Structures are given as C-alpha cells and as structure tokens.
N, C-alpha and C positions, 0 to 999 in steps of 0.2 A: 504494499498501498503506499509505505513512505518512497519508495522508488520510484512508482508511477506518479507521486506529488511531485519528486524532484525532476522527474521530465518535464512534466507539463510547467514547472516552472521554469525550468531553462528555455523548453522553446517557448514560451512569451517572453522571458526576457532577449532572446536573438532576435526575435523578431521586432520586439521596437525597440530596442536602443542601437547604440553605434556598433562599431565593431568590436573594438575593446570589449565590451561583452562578450562578442562571440570566442574570444582570445581566453577571455579569462574561465567560462563557462567550459571549452573545452579542455584547456589545460588542467581546470578540478578535475573533471573528467578523468583524465589521462594518470594523472596521479593515482586517483583510487582504484584506476584498472593495474597501474604497477602496483601499489601496494596490495592489492589481491593474488597479484601474480606474484609478488616475496611472497606473502606468508603461505600459498601453495606451493612453493619450492621449497620454504622452508621447512613448513609442517608435516611433508609427504601425504598430506591429508587435503581433498581440495574442501575449500569454503563453499559456502552457498553460490549456486550461480545467478541467483539473482540480483546480486549486487554488481558482478561482473556484465548482464546481460543489460542492465539498468545505465550502467557508466558506461559502455558501449554506446547503445542508444543515446545519450545525451553528448556522448561525443559528436555524432553525427547530424546533432542539431542543426549548428551552422550552415555545414553544406546542405543539408534537404532544404534549409529555409531559403539559401542561395538559388537552389535550384527551383524553387516554387516559383520564385519573383522574378528569375531572369533567364529562366529554361525555357523551351520550345516544349510544344507539345509531344513532339516526336521524341525528343530526348528525355522529358520526365514519363512518356511509356518504356524508354529503354530502359533508364534505370531500376522502373518497378519492377520489369518484367527480368530483368537480373537478380533482384533482390526476392521476388519469388523464386527465380529458380534455387537462388542459395538455402531458402527454407524447404524445398522438395528434396535439394540435395543431402542435406542435414537430416531430413526425417527419412528418407530412405538409406542413408548411410549407418544409421542406427539404428536402424532395425531390430536387429536383432538383440538390443538392449532391455528393448520395450514391449514387444511383441512376444507374449507369452507361446500361444497357439504356432509361430513360426519356429520358436525355439525346440516346442516337442515333434515336430515331425523330424 
C-alpha cells in the first residue's frame, strides 16, 4: 500500500514540477533499489520483491512522463508493446515456480 502511494506521489511530482524533481525522485528510487540489492547480496536471502518493484516503477516515472508528454502515438504504442512483451516473457520464464499443475506432469 505504501509503495503504491509512493508511486502516485512520485508521478504527481514528476508531472507537475521542474526537471530537478525528476532527478531527485529518480535518484532516491535508485538509492533504495541499490540498498535492496546490497541487502540481498549481504544477507543471502532475497528481501520482499514489493520494495524492488515499486522502486523500479518510481525510477521509470520521469521517462514515462516525458514519453507521454512528447512522444508520438506510434512511439507510445511501441513502448507499451515492449512493456507487455516483457511481462509475458517474465510470466512464461517463471511458470515452473508458480504453476503447480505444470510441475506435477
């Protein structure tokens, strides 16, 4: 819940204020993402994926806002199709971890 609120807040700041806000929002998300990877590396146990996914989403707020404001409809459609392809690829790649009926065959 807090990650979603952070994402909404970051998107609002990036959309409504100057480029310096873009830099500070992106850098803060990258610092959190770096800390998440450092904790994972040092602890040998992966922390919660929600933190990494929300930090990644906040990192992409500034480029997404720029794309929506300045991109052509074709470029936006291309970016959306690449995003959906990445989701489908991830689901297919990790199927053996979450699909119990497939694992029993």
